[in-house]
DRENPA-3360 file (N, C-alpha, C; in nm, 2 decimals, always signed):
BEGIN
1 = MAYRGYGN = -22.79/+4.55/+5.99/-22.77/+4.39/+6.01/-22.62/+4.37/+6.04 ~ -22.61/+4.27/+6.16/-22.49/+4.22/+6.18/-22.47/+4.05/+6.20 ~ -22.37/+4.01/+6.17/-22.37/+3.85/+6.18/-22.21/+3.84/+6.25 ~ -22.22/+3.76/+6.36/-22.11/+3.73/+6.44/-22.11/+3.54/+6.41 ~ -21.99/+3.51/+6.39/-21.97/+3.35/+6.40/-21.83/+3.33/+6.44 ~ -21.77/+3.19/+6.48/-21.67/+3.16/+6.54/-21.61/+3.06/+6.44 ~ -21.51/+3.04/+6.42/-21.45/+2.94/+6.35/-21.49/+2.99/+6.19 ~ -21.52/+2.86/+6.11/-21.60/+2.87/+5.97/-21.74/+2.90/+6.01;
9 = SRLVAGGG = -21.79/+2.98/+5.94/-21.95/+3.03/+5.97/-22.01/+3.02/+5.81 ~ -22.10/+2.96/+5.80/-22.21/+2.93/+5.68/-22.32/+2.98/+5.69 ~ -22.38/+3.02/+5.57/-22.48/+3.11/+5.58/-22.55/+3.06/+5.44 ~ -22.65/+2.99/+5.45/-22.73/+2.94/+5.32/-22.85/+2.99/+5.30 ~ -22.89/+3.00/+5.15/-23.02/+3.06/+5.13/-23.01/+3.04/+4.98 ~ -23.14/+2.99/+4.93/-23.21/+2.97/+4.78/-23.08/+2.86/+4.73 ~ -23.06/+2.76/+4.79/-22.95/+2.67/+4.74/-22.83/+2.69/+4.74 ~ -22.77/+2.84/+4.78/-22.63/+2.85/+4.78/-22.61/+2.89/+4.89;
17 = SVVVNSDG = -22.45/+2.93/+4.92/-22.41/+2.94/+5.06/-22.28/+3.02/+5.03 ~ -22.26/+3.10/+5.16/-22.17/+3.21/+5.17/-22.10/+3.14/+5.30 ~ -21.96/+3.13/+5.29/-21.87/+3.06/+5.42/-21.79/+3.19/+5.44 ~ -21.78/+3.22/+5.56/-21.72/+3.33/+5.58/-21.62/+3.26/+5.69 ~ -21.45/+3.25/+5.65/-21.38/+3.16/+5.70/-21.30/+3.24/+5.84 ~ -21.24/+3.14/+5.94/-21.20/+3.20/+6.04/-21.07/+3.30/+6.03 ~ -21.02/+3.30/+5.90/-20.91/+3.39/+5.84/-20.95/+3.50/+5.77 ~ -21.09/+3.52/+5.78/-21.12/+3.65/+5.73/-21.19/+3.62/+5.55;
25 = TISVTGVT = -21.10/+3.49/+5.51/-21.16/+3.48/+5.38/-21.32/+3.47/+5.34 ~ -21.37/+3.49/+5.25/-21.51/+3.48/+5.20/-21.52/+3.39/+5.09 ~ -21.58/+3.26/+5.10/-21.63/+3.20/+4.98/-21.76/+3.18/+4.94 ~ -21.82/+3.17/+4.82/-21.97/+3.15/+4.76/-21.98/+3.05/+4.68 ~ -22.05/+2.96/+4.71/-22.11/+2.83/+4.67/-22.02/+2.77/+4.60 ~ -22.00/+2.63/+4.68/-21.91/+2.55/+4.62/-21.75/+2.51/+4.62 ~ -21.67/+2.63/+4.70/-21.54/+2.65/+4.69/-21.48/+2.60/+4.85 ~ -21.39/+2.50/+4.83/-21.36/+2.47/+4.95/-21.22/+2.46/+4.97;
33 = TFTSLIHR = -21.12/+2.52/+4.90/-21.00/+2.57/+4.89/-20.98/+2.73/+4.85 ~ -20.94/+2.79/+4.97/-20.95/+2.93/+4.94/-20.80/+3.01/+4.95 ~ -20.78/+3.07/+4.86/-20.67/+3.13/+4.82/-20.68/+3.30/+4.81 ~ -20.80/+3.33/+4.85/-20.82/+3.51/+4.83/-20.91/+3.55/+4.91 ~ -20.92/+3.66/+4.94/-21.03/+3.69/+5.06/-21.17/+3.66/+5.00 ~ -21.20/+3.67/+4.88/-21.32/+3.63/+4.83/-21.31/+3.54/+4.68 ~ -21.41/+3.45/+4.69/-21.38/+3.35/+4.61/-21.51/+3.29/+4.55 ~ -21.54/+3.34/+4.42/-21.71/+3.29/+4.39/-21.65/+3.21/+4.25;
41 = KITATTGS = -21.74/+3.09/+4.25/-21.72/+2.97/+4.16/-21.86/+2.98/+4.10 ~ -21.86/+2.91/+3.99/-22.00/+2.89/+3.91/-21.95/+2.79/+3.82 ~ -22.07/+2.74/+3.76/-22.05/+2.60/+3.68/-22.05/+2.64/+3.56 ~ -21.95/+2.60/+3.45/-21.94/+2.64/+3.32/-22.09/+2.62/+3.22 ~ -22.10/+2.67/+3.14/-22.20/+2.60/+3.05/-22.18/+2.61/+2.89 ~ -22.26/+2.57/+2.82/-22.19/+2.53/+2.66/-22.24/+2.68/+2.57 ~ -22.28/+2.77/+2.63/-22.33/+2.87/+2.55/-22.22/+2.96/+2.49 ~ -22.23/+3.07/+2.44/-22.15/+3.16/+2.38/-22.15/+3.33/+2.43;
49 = DPLEVLRL = -22.24/+3.34/+2.55/-22.22/+3.46/+2.62/-22.13/+3.46/+2.75 ~ -22.11/+3.56/+2.78/-22.02/+3.56/+2.93/-22.11/+3.55/+3.01 ~ -22.04/+3.45/+3.16/-22.13/+3.45/+3.22/-22.14/+3.53/+3.37 ~ -22.23/+3.59/+3.42/-22.22/+3.66/+3.52/-22.18/+3.59/+3.67 ~ -22.06/+3.63/+3.70/-22.01/+3.61/+3.80/-22.01/+3.72/+3.94 ~ -22.00/+3.86/+3.88/-22.01/+3.95/+3.97/-22.10/+4.06/+3.90 ~ -22.16/+4.11/+3.98/-22.24/+4.26/+3.94/-22.25/+4.37/+4.02 ~ -22.20/+4.46/+3.96/-22.16/+4.59/+4.01/-22.29/+4.69/+3.95;
57 = EVSDDDNV = -22.36/+4.72/+4.02/-22.51/+4.82/+3.98/-22.54/+4.95/+4.04 ~ -22.51/+5.04/+3.96/-22.59/+5.16/+3.99/-22.74/+5.22/+3.95 ~ -22.82/+5.21/+4.02/-22.95/+5.23/+4.00/-23.01/+5.37/+4.01 ~ -23.09/+5.43/+3.96/-23.16/+5.55/+3.97/-23.30/+5.56/+4.03 ~ -23.34/+5.48/+4.15/-23.44/+5.48/+4.17/-23.50/+5.59/+4.22 ~ -23.44/+5.69/+4.26/-23.49/+5.83/+4.30/-23.47/+5.94/+4.19 ~ -23.46/+5.89/+4.09/-23.48/+5.95/+3.97/-23.38/+6.10/+3.99 ~ -23.24/+6.11/+4.01/-23.16/+6.20/+4.03/-23.09/+6.22/+3.87;
65 = NLGAGEGP = -23.08/+6.10/+3.79/-23.05/+6.13/+3.64/-22.88/+6.12/+3.67 ~ -22.84/+5.99/+3.64/-22.71/+5.98/+3.64/-22.63/+6.08/+3.55 ~ -22.52/+6.12/+3.60/-22.46/+6.21/+3.47/-22.35/+6.11/+3.40 ~ -22.35/+6.20/+3.29/-22.22/+6.15/+3.19/-22.08/+6.14/+3.28 ~ -22.01/+6.05/+3.21/-21.88/+6.03/+3.31/-21.91/+5.95/+3.49 ~ -22.01/+5.93/+3.53/-22.08/+5.83/+3.64/-22.10/+5.68/+3.59 ~ -22.07/+5.60/+3.70/-22.10/+5.47/+3.69/-22.03/+5.36/+3.80 ~ -22.09/+5.25/+3.78/-21.98/+5.16/+3.92/-21.85/+5.17/+3.88;
73 = SINFYVAE = -21.77/+5.15/+3.96/-21.63/+5.15/+3.98/-21.55/+5.03/+4.07 ~ -21.47/+5.00/+4.04/-21.37/+4.88/+4.12/-21.27/+4.98/+4.16 ~ -21.26/+5.02/+4.26/-21.09/+5.08/+4.35/-21.02/+5.01/+4.40 ~ -20.91/+5.05/+4.36/-20.79/+5.00/+4.45/-20.71/+5.08/+4.50 ~ -20.67/+5.07/+4.65/-20.61/+5.12/+4.72/-20.49/+5.06/+4.76 ~ -20.35/+5.13/+4.74/-20.21/+5.08/+4.77/-20.16/+5.16/+4.88 ~ -20.09/+5.08/+4.97/-20.06/+5.12/+5.13/-19.94/+5.22/+5.09 ~ -19.96/+5.29/+5.14/-19.84/+5.42/+5.15/-19.75/+5.44/+5.30;
81 = DSALSQLS = -19.81/+5.43/+5.38/-19.71/+5.42/+5.52/-19.81/+5.40/+5.63 ~ -19.75/+5.27/+5.72/-19.85/+5.28/+5.83/-19.96/+5.22/+5.78 ~ -20.05/+5.26/+5.87/-20.18/+5.19/+5.83/-20.25/+5.29/+5.73 ~ -20.18/+5.38/+5.66/-20.25/+5.46/+5.56/-20.24/+5.39/+5.42 ~ -20.33/+5.44/+5.34/-20.34/+5.37/+5.19/-20.41/+5.47/+5.11 ~ -20.38/+5.48/+4.96/-20.44/+5.58/+4.89/-20.49/+5.52/+4.77 ~ -20.60/+5.60/+4.73/-20.65/+5.52/+4.59/-20.56/+5.56/+4.47 ~ -20.54/+5.47/+4.41/-20.40/+5.45/+4.35/-20.48/+5.39/+4.19;
89 = AQVAAVRE = -20.59/+5.35/+4.15/-20.62/+5.32/+4.05/-20.80/+5.26/+4.04 ~ -20.85/+5.28/+3.94/-20.98/+5.24/+3.92/-20.99/+5.19/+3.76 ~ -21.12/+5.10/+3.79/-21.16/+5.08/+3.65/-21.32/+5.06/+3.67 ~ -21.36/+5.13/+3.57/-21.53/+5.19/+3.59/-21.57/+5.18/+3.47 ~ -21.72/+5.14/+3.45/-21.80/+5.14/+3.37/-21.90/+5.30/+3.36 ~ -21.84/+5.39/+3.29/-21.92/+5.52/+3.29/-22.02/+5.55/+3.17 ~ -22.13/+5.62/+3.21/-22.22/+5.65/+3.11/-22.15/+5.78/+3.00 ~ -22.16/+5.74/+2.91/-22.10/+5.82/+2.77/-22.23/+5.92/+2.72;
97 = ATADATAS = -22.31/+5.88/+2.74/-22.45/+5.92/+2.69/-22.51/+6.04/+2.80 ~ -22.53/+6.15/+2.75/-22.60/+6.28/+2.83/-22.78/+6.24/+2.86 ~ -22.84/+6.17/+2.79/-22.97/+6.16/+2.78/-23.01/+6.06/+2.91 ~ -23.09/+6.11/+2.98/-23.12/+6.01/+3.10/-23.17/+5.88/+3.07 ~ -23.23/+5.85/+2.99/-23.28/+5.71/+2.92/-23.18/+5.69/+2.83 ~ -23.06/+5.68/+2.83/-22.97/+5.63/+2.75/-22.84/+5.56/+2.85 ~ -22.83/+5.45/+2.84/-22.75/+5.36/+2.96/-22.62/+5.32/+2.87 ~ -22.58/+5.36/+2.75/-22.46/+5.35/+2.69/-22.36/+5.38/+2.77;
105 = AGLVFLTA = -22.23/+5.30/+2.78/-22.12/+5.35/+2.86/-21.99/+5.28/+2.80 ~ -21.90/+5.36/+2.85/-21.75/+5.30/+2.81/-21.70/+5.26/+2.94 ~ -21.57/+5.17/+2.88/-21.52/+5.11/+2.99/-21.35/+5.21/+3.01 ~ -21.33/+5.24/+3.15/-21.21/+5.35/+3.16/-21.14/+5.28/+3.25 ~ -20.98/+5.32/+3.23/-20.89/+5.26/+3.35/-20.81/+5.41/+3.39 ~ -20.82/+5.43/+3.50/-20.75/+5.53/+3.58/-20.63/+5.50/+3.67 ~ -20.55/+5.59/+3.65/-20.45/+5.55/+3.73/-20.38/+5.70/+3.82 ~ -20.31/+5.68/+3.93/-20.25/+5.80/+3.98/-20.12/+5.81/+4.02;
113 = LDDAAPTE = -20.06/+5.92/+4.02/-19.92/+5.95/+4.08/-19.95/+5.97/+4.22 ~ -19.86/+5.96/+4.28/-19.85/+5.97/+4.46/-19.92/+6.10/+4.49 ~ -20.02/+6.06/+4.59/-20.10/+6.18/+4.65/-20.15/+6.25/+4.54 ~ -20.20/+6.21/+4.48/-20.29/+6.26/+4.36/-20.40/+6.18/+4.30 ~ -20.51/+6.24/+4.29/-20.64/+6.15/+4.23/-20.62/+6.10/+4.11 ~ -20.69/+5.97/+4.09/-20.66/+5.88/+3.97/-20.71/+5.97/+3.85 ~ -20.65/+5.96/+3.74/-20.70/+6.04/+3.62/-20.71/+5.93/+3.51 ~ -20.81/+5.94/+3.40/-20.78/+5.83/+3.30/-20.72/+5.81/+3.21;
121 = KVRISRDG = -20.65/+5.71/+3.18/-20.54/+5.69/+3.10/-20.60/+5.63/+2.96 ~ -20.70/+5.52/+2.99/-20.76/+5.47/+2.87/-20.87/+5.44/+2.88 ~ -20.96/+5.45/+2.76/-21.10/+5.43/+2.74/-21.13/+5.31/+2.63 ~ -21.24/+5.23/+2.67/-21.30/+5.18/+2.56/-21.41/+5.23/+2.55 ~ -21.44/+5.32/+2.44/-21.56/+5.37/+2.42/-21.69/+5.26/+2.37 ~ -21.80/+5.34/+2.38/-21.93/+5.26/+2.36/-21.95/+5.19/+2.23 ~ -21.86/+5.26/+2.13/-21.86/+5.19/+1.99/-21.73/+5.12/+1.96 ~ -21.68/+5.12/+2.08/-21.55/+5.01/+2.06/-21.44/+5.08/+2.03;
129 = NVGIGVTT = -21.41/+5.20/+2.02/-21.28/+5.26/+1.97/-21.21/+5.29/+2.12 ~ -21.08/+5.23/+2.07/-21.01/+5.26/+2.20/-20.89/+5.39/+2.21 ~ -20.89/+5.45/+2.31/-20.82/+5.57/+2.31/-20.74/+5.57/+2.48 ~ -20.59/+5.62/+2.41/-20.48/+5.61/+2.51/-20.45/+5.74/+2.51 ~ -20.46/+5.83/+2.62/-20.42/+5.97/+2.64/-20.54/+6.05/+2.59 ~ -20.68/+6.02/+2.54/-20.79/+6.06/+2.48/-20.88/+6.01/+2.56 ~ -21.01/+6.09/+2.61/-21.10/+6.05/+2.64/-21.21/+6.03/+2.54 ~ -21.25/+6.06/+2.42/-21.33/+6.07/+2.33/-21.25/+6.00/+2.20;
137 = PSDKLEVV = -21.20/+5.88/+2.20/-21.15/+5.84/+2.08/-21.22/+5.83/+1.95 ~ -21.21/+5.88/+1.83/-21.30/+5.88/+1.72/-21.25/+5.75/+1.59 ~ -21.13/+5.68/+1.64/-21.09/+5.57/+1.58/-21.11/+5.44/+1.66 ~ -21.06/+5.34/+1.59/-21.06/+5.21/+1.66/-20.93/+5.18/+1.76 ~ -20.85/+5.29/+1.72/-20.74/+5.31/+1.81/-20.67/+5.46/+1.81 ~ -20.67/+5.54/+1.92/-20.63/+5.67/+1.90/-20.54/+5.72/+2.03 ~ -20.41/+5.72/+1.99/-20.33/+5.76/+2.09/-20.28/+5.90/+2.09 ~ -20.27/+5.99/+2.21/-20.21/+6.10/+2.21/-20.09/+6.07/+2.27;
145 = GDSSFSGS = -20.00/+6.12/+2.25/-19.85/+6.12/+2.31/-19.76/+6.00/+2.24 ~ -19.62/+6.04/+2.25/-19.53/+5.94/+2.18/-19.57/+5.77/+2.20 ~ -19.55/+5.70/+2.09/-19.57/+5.57/+2.07/-19.45/+5.47/+2.05 ~ -19.42/+5.37/+2.07/-19.32/+5.28/+2.03/-19.38/+5.13/+2.02 ~ -19.32/+5.06/+1.91/-19.38/+4.94/+1.86/-19.26/+4.84/+1.83 ~ -19.31/+4.71/+1.90/-19.17/+4.62/+1.88/-19.26/+4.52/+1.79 ~ -19.15/+4.42/+1.70/-19.24/+4.35/+1.63/-19.28/+4.40/+1.47 ~ -19.36/+4.29/+1.45/-19.41/+4.36/+1.28/-19.56/+4.46/+1.31;
153 = TSVKNVAE = -19.55/+4.53/+1.26/-19.63/+4.61/+1.25/-19.69/+4.65/+1.10 ~ -19.84/+4.62/+1.06/-19.91/+4.62/+0.95/-20.02/+4.74/+0.93 ~ -20.01/+4.78/+0.83/-20.09/+4.92/+0.79/-20.18/+4.87/+0.68 ~ -20.35/+4.82/+0.70/-20.40/+4.79/+0.62/-20.52/+4.89/+0.56 ~ -20.56/+4.88/+0.46/-20.70/+5.01/+0.40/-20.81/+4.90/+0.37 ~ -20.87/+4.79/+0.49/-20.97/+4.72/+0.41/-21.10/+4.82/+0.38 ~ -21.10/+4.91/+0.42/-21.23/+5.02/+0.39/-21.23/+5.03/+0.26 ~ -21.10/+5.04/+0.15/-21.12/+5.09/+0.03/-21.12/+4.94/-0.03;
161 = GNTGAVTQ = -21.16/+4.82/+0.01/-21.22/+4.70/-0.06/-21.06/+4.62/-0.11 ~ -20.97/+4.65/-0.02/-20.85/+4.58/-0.06/-20.80/+4.49/+0.07 ~ -20.68/+4.41/+0.05/-20.65/+4.35/+0.15/-20.48/+4.36/+0.15 ~ -20.43/+4.49/+0.06/-20.30/+4.52/+0.06/-20.29/+4.55/+0.19 ~ -20.12/+4.56/+0.23/-20.11/+4.62/+0.37/-19.94/+4.63/+0.29 ~ -19.90/+4.77/+0.41/-19.78/+4.80/+0.40/-19.73/+4.76/+0.56 ~ -19.61/+4.64/+0.55/-19.58/+4.64/+0.72/-19.43/+4.64/+0.77 ~ -19.43/+4.70/+0.84/-19.28/+4.73/+0.92/-19.24/+4.63/+0.99;
169 = KTFRDSVT = -19.13/+4.61/+0.98/-19.05/+4.52/+1.08/-18.94/+4.55/+1.14 ~ -18.86/+4.53/+1.25/-18.77/+4.52/+1.30/-18.66/+4.40/+1.33 ~ -18.54/+4.45/+1.29/-18.46/+4.32/+1.33/-18.34/+4.34/+1.41 ~ -18.31/+4.26/+1.52/-18.20/+4.31/+1.61/-18.10/+4.19/+1.64 ~ -17.98/+4.27/+1.62/-17.82/+4.20/+1.61/-17.76/+4.25/+1.74 ~ -17.62/+4.20/+1.79/-17.56/+4.26/+1.89/-17.41/+4.22/+1.83 ~ -17.30/+4.28/+1.83/-17.20/+4.21/+1.76/-17.10/+4.29/+1.84 ~ -16.97/+4.20/+1.89/-16.84/+4.23/+1.93/-16.75/+4.23/+1.85;
177 = LTGATTDT = -16.69/+4.34/+1.84/-16.59/+4.39/+1.75/-16.44/+4.33/+1.77 ~ -16.39/+4.27/+1.67/-16.25/+4.23/+1.68/-16.16/+4.23/+1.56 ~ -16.04/+4.21/+1.58/-15.94/+4.23/+1.45/-15.98/+4.38/+1.39 ~ -15.94/+4.37/+1.26/-15.94/+4.46/+1.16/-16.08/+4.50/+1.11 ~ -16.15/+4.40/+1.10/-16.25/+4.42/+1.05/-16.37/+4.30/+1.11 ~ -16.48/+4.35/+1.13/-16.61/+4.28/+1.20/-16.72/+4.28/+1.13 ~ -16.76/+4.15/+1.07/-16.88/+4.17/+0.99/-16.99/+4.06/+1.03 ~ -17.11/+4.13/+1.03/-17.20/+4.01/+1.09/-17.33/+4.04/+0.99;
185 = SIAIPSGE = -17.39/+3.96/+0.96/-17.52/+3.90/+0.87/-17.65/+3.91/+0.93 ~ -17.74/+4.03/+0.92/-17.88/+4.02/+0.95/-17.97/+3.94/+0.83 ~ -18.05/+3.87/+0.86/-18.15/+3.80/+0.78/-18.27/+3.88/+0.77 ~ -18.30/+3.93/+0.64/-18.42/+4.02/+0.61/-18.46/+3.93/+0.49 ~ -18.63/+3.91/+0.49/-18.69/+3.86/+0.36/-18.65/+3.92/+0.26 ~ -18.65/+3.87/+0.16/-18.54/+3.94/+0.01/-18.69/+4.00/-0.03 ~ -18.67/+4.11/-0.14/-18.76/+4.22/-0.17/-18.85/+4.34/-0.07 ~ -18.77/+4.32/+0.07/-18.83/+4.41/+0.14/-18.72/+4.55/+0.15;
193 = RLVAVALN = -18.78/+4.66/+0.18/-18.69/+4.78/+0.17/-18.66/+4.82/+0.29 ~ -18.51/+4.83/+0.29/-18.47/+4.88/+0.43/-18.50/+5.05/+0.45 ~ -18.54/+5.05/+0.57/-18.59/+5.18/+0.62/-18.49/+5.27/+0.69 ~ -18.45/+5.20/+0.79/-18.37/+5.27/+0.89/-18.28/+5.15/+0.98 ~ -18.15/+5.22/+1.02/-18.09/+5.12/+1.08/-18.03/+5.24/+1.20 ~ -18.03/+5.18/+1.31/-18.02/+5.24/+1.45/-17.88/+5.15/+1.49 ~ -17.79/+5.23/+1.56/-17.65/+5.16/+1.63/-17.64/+5.22/+1.76 ~ -17.64/+5.14/+1.85/-17.60/+5.19/+1.99/-17.47/+5.12/+2.04;
201 = VDTAVINS = -17.38/+5.20/+2.12/-17.22/+5.14/+2.15/-17.28/+5.10/+2.27 ~ -17.30/+4.97/+2.28/-17.33/+4.91/+2.43/-17.16/+4.89/+2.52 ~ -17.10/+4.86/+2.48/-16.97/+4.88/+2.55/-16.86/+4.92/+2.47 ~ -16.78/+5.05/+2.52/-16.73/+5.16/+2.43/-16.62/+5.10/+2.37 ~ -16.60/+5.12/+2.23/-16.51/+5.08/+2.13/-16.37/+5.11/+2.15 ~ -16.28/+5.01/+2.15/-16.14/+5.01/+2.17/-16.06/+4.96/+2.06 ~ -15.97/+5.01/+1.97/-15.86/+4.99/+1.89/-15.74/+5.05/+1.90 ~ -15.65/+4.98/+1.84/-15.48/+5.04/+1.85/-15.49/+5.15/+1.76;
209 = GDNTWAAA = -15.58/+5.19/+1.71/-15.59/+5.33/+1.63/-15.63/+5.42/+1.67 ~ -15.71/+5.52/+1.63/-15.77/+5.62/+1.70/-15.94/+5.61/+1.79 ~ -15.93/+5.50/+1.79/-16.06/+5.45/+1.87/-16.21/+5.50/+1.78 ~ -16.21/+5.51/+1.67/-16.32/+5.55/+1.63/-16.35/+5.43/+1.51 ~ -16.45/+5.44/+1.44/-16.51/+5.34/+1.34/-16.62/+5.37/+1.25 ~ -16.62/+5.30/+1.17/-16.70/+5.33/+1.05/-16.80/+5.20/+1.05 ~ -16.94/+5.21/+1.02/-16.99/+5.08/+0.97/-17.08/+5.11/+0.83 ~ -17.03/+5.00/+0.77/-17.09/+5.02/+0.60/-17.24/+4.90/+0.61;
217 = FITGSTTT = -17.32/+4.93/+0.54/-17.45/+4.85/+0.52/-17.45/+4.82/+0.37 ~ -17.43/+4.69/+0.37/-17.40/+4.63/+0.23/-17.51/+4.50/+0.24 ~ -17.58/+4.54/+0.09/-17.67/+4.45/+0.06/-17.58/+4.31/-0.04 ~ -17.63/+4.19/+0.02/-17.54/+4.07/-0.03/-17.41/+4.09/+0.00 ~ -17.29/+4.09/-0.09/-17.18/+4.09/-0.02/-17.07/+4.18/-0.10 ~ -17.13/+4.27/-0.16/-17.06/+4.35/-0.24/-17.11/+4.52/-0.23 ~ -17.21/+4.54/-0.25/-17.27/+4.68/-0.24/-17.31/+4.73/-0.12 ~ -17.25/+4.87/-0.13/-17.26/+4.94/+0.01/-17.39/+5.04/-0.01;
225 = VASAGTAA = -17.51/+5.04/+0.08/-17.59/+5.12/+0.05/-17.56/+5.23/+0.17 ~ -17.49/+5.24/+0.27/-17.48/+5.35/+0.34/-17.39/+5.37/+0.42 ~ -17.35/+5.43/+0.50/-17.19/+5.43/+0.60/-17.26/+5.51/+0.69 ~ -17.22/+5.47/+0.85/-17.25/+5.53/+0.95/-17.14/+5.62/+1.00 ~ -17.19/+5.74/+1.09/-17.07/+5.81/+1.13/-16.97/+5.73/+1.24 ~ -16.87/+5.78/+1.29/-16.76/+5.71/+1.38/-16.83/+5.79/+1.53 ~ -16.78/+5.68/+1.63/-16.82/+5.72/+1.76/-16.74/+5.59/+1.81 ~ -16.75/+5.61/+1.99/-16.63/+5.50/+2.00/-16.70/+5.50/+2.18;
233 = AQNTKINI = -16.81/+5.60/+2.25/-16.81/+5.60/+2.36/-16.94/+5.53/+2.40 ~ -16.94/+5.44/+2.52/-17.05/+5.38/+2.55/-17.19/+5.48/+2.56 ~ -17.30/+5.40/+2.51/-17.43/+5.48/+2.46/-17.41/+5.56/+2.36 ~ -17.34/+5.59/+2.27/-17.32/+5.67/+2.16/-17.45/+5.60/+2.05 ~ -17.52/+5.70/+2.05/-17.64/+5.64/+1.92/-17.61/+5.69/+1.78 ~ -17.64/+5.62/+1.67/-17.59/+5.64/+1.54/-17.76/+5.63/+1.45 ~ -17.84/+5.70/+1.38/-17.95/+5.67/+1.33/-17.89/+5.72/+1.19 ~ -17.94/+5.59/+1.10/-17.93/+5.62/+0.96/-18.05/+5.62/+0.87;
241 = LLGDELTT = -18.11/+5.67/+0.79/-18.25/+5.65/+0.71/-18.16/+5.58/+0.57 ~ -18.24/+5.48/+0.52/-18.20/+5.44/+0.42/-18.33/+5.43/+0.32 ~ -18.31/+5.34/+0.19/-18.42/+5.36/+0.11/-18.40/+5.24/-0.01 ~ -18.31/+5.15/+0.03/-18.29/+5.05/-0.09/-18.33/+4.92/-0.04 ~ -18.37/+4.85/-0.18/-18.45/+4.73/-0.17/-18.35/+4.62/-0.18 ~ -18.39/+4.52/-0.06/-18.31/+4.39/-0.06/-18.35/+4.29/-0.16 ~ -18.27/+4.22/-0.23/-18.27/+4.12/-0.32/-18.22/+3.98/-0.27 ~ -18.14/+3.98/-0.19/-18.07/+3.88/-0.15/-18.11/+3.81/-0.02;
249 = GTTEVRFT = -18.19/+3.85/+0.06/-18.25/+3.83/+0.20/-18.16/+3.82/+0.29 ~ -18.04/+3.90/+0.29/-17.97/+3.93/+0.40/-17.89/+4.06/+0.38 ~ -17.86/+4.13/+0.51/-17.79/+4.27/+0.46/-17.69/+4.25/+0.61 ~ -17.56/+4.28/+0.52/-17.43/+4.28/+0.62/-17.36/+4.40/+0.68 ~ -17.34/+4.39/+0.80/-17.30/+4.53/+0.84/-17.11/+4.53/+0.86 ~ -17.06/+4.61/+0.84/-16.92/+4.57/+0.82/-16.86/+4.67/+0.89 ~ -16.79/+4.64/+1.03/-16.71/+4.76/+1.11/-16.59/+4.76/+1.08 ~ -16.51/+4.89/+1.05/-16.39/+4.88/+1.03/-16.35/+5.03/+1.08;
257 = PPSGTFSA = -16.18/+4.99/+1.16/-16.13/+5.12/+1.23/-16.07/+5.19/+1.10 ~ -16.04/+5.33/+1.12/-15.97/+5.37/+1.06/-15.81/+5.34/+1.03 ~ -15.76/+5.29/+1.13/-15.63/+5.21/+1.12/-15.61/+5.13/+1.25 ~ -15.54/+5.02/+1.27/-15.50/+4.93/+1.38/-15.64/+4.82/+1.38 ~ -15.64/+4.75/+1.47/-15.74/+4.66/+1.49/-15.85/+4.70/+1.62 ~ -15.97/+4.63/+1.63/-16.01/+4.65/+1.76/-15.98/+4.51/+1.84 ~ -15.99/+4.59/+2.00/-15.95/+4.52/+2.09/-16.09/+4.51/+2.17 ~ -16.16/+4.59/+2.15/-16.32/+4.60/+2.24/-16.40/+4.66/+2.17;
265 = GVIEIVVW = -16.51/+4.65/+2.24/-16.62/+4.71/+2.17/-16.77/+4.62/+2.12 ~ -16.89/+4.67/+2.18/-17.01/+4.56/+2.13/-17.11/+4.67/+2.10 ~ -17.13/+4.65/+1.96/-17.25/+4.76/+1.91/-17.39/+4.67/+1.92 ~ -17.47/+4.72/+1.93/-17.63/+4.68/+1.90/-17.68/+4.74/+1.76 ~ -17.75/+4.63/+1.69/-17.77/+4.72/+1.57/-17.94/+4.68/+1.57 ~ -18.01/+4.76/+1.51/-18.18/+4.76/+1.50/-18.18/+4.79/+1.36 ~ -18.22/+4.71/+1.26/-18.27/+4.74/+1.13/-18.43/+4.72/+1.11 ~ -18.45/+4.83/+1.06/-18.61/+4.86/+1.01/-18.65/+4.80/+0.85;
273 = TEALTALA = -18.71/+4.77/+0.83/-18.76/+4.73/+0.67/-18.90/+4.74/+0.66 ~ -18.97/+4.75/+0.55/-19.08/+4.77/+0.50/-19.14/+4.67/+0.38 ~ -19.23/+4.61/+0.40/-19.26/+4.56/+0.28/-19.43/+4.57/+0.24 ~ -19.45/+4.56/+0.10/-19.57/+4.58/+0.06/-19.64/+4.45/+0.03 ~ -19.74/+4.43/+0.06/-19.83/+4.31/+0.05/-19.92/+4.35/-0.09 ~ -19.92/+4.29/-0.21/-20.05/+4.29/-0.30/-20.13/+4.33/-0.28 ~ -20.21/+4.41/-0.33/-20.36/+4.44/-0.33/-20.44/+4.33/-0.37 ~ -20.56/+4.32/-0.33/-20.65/+4.23/-0.37/-20.70/+4.24/-0.52;
281 = NA = -20.77/+4.14/-0.58/-20.84/+4.20/-0.72/-20.97/+4.29/-0.67 ~ -20.99/+4.39/-0.75/-21.13/+4.47/-0.69/-21.24/+4.39/-0.75;
% end
């Protein structure tokens, strides 16, 4: 079936309407301002279930037995050159069960490198498990590959009947080195344990001595908990493992050159701490 219209054309059926606009956009039921190629609008309700706005359905009318890994998908094509475009990403609901009478499915996200077919990167399984780099996640979150986190990260064991948790946090600061000694204080909750400190030279260190420096990590104002090595060049990184409990709520980092005074140098500081939340009564 073909339909041809000029200007804005409207098809009406069953109380709804489809408008094919002169610029190629399509709107469905009640949309008068067009900002995308397809715009579907429905009326809100007071229920608690998702409202169906768009349906993608794969039927098995011919009893071909849909295989595991198949299902409806949304395909994204990205322009590559001239009139060419490449299938670059997909979001699909795929059957996870092998039994033909079972429709349990997972939601998968696929992405592609240049001139390559999309491959699965993330999956939400039928059980609600999330996998990154794994197609059959067996835990609530399973990651295969390196991972990094920012902010606080808490680990709880609610399954064992308690609400205790170990929480790891990061604190960041940047300090410009001046004079014979440069101090900076990082506010950390009292009672937390220092786990590690990382230093990165953002701007090369220069002083009137031999262009090296030492950094001492101090709880309160007197006790040195660890000392860093020396470095001067930009992007030099120093990592230190610690294990001291803070009782004052602050830790100071004191930078000192072996001789002379600092005339340049910016150091980025990242501090990792760990806190234990008390267990609930059994």
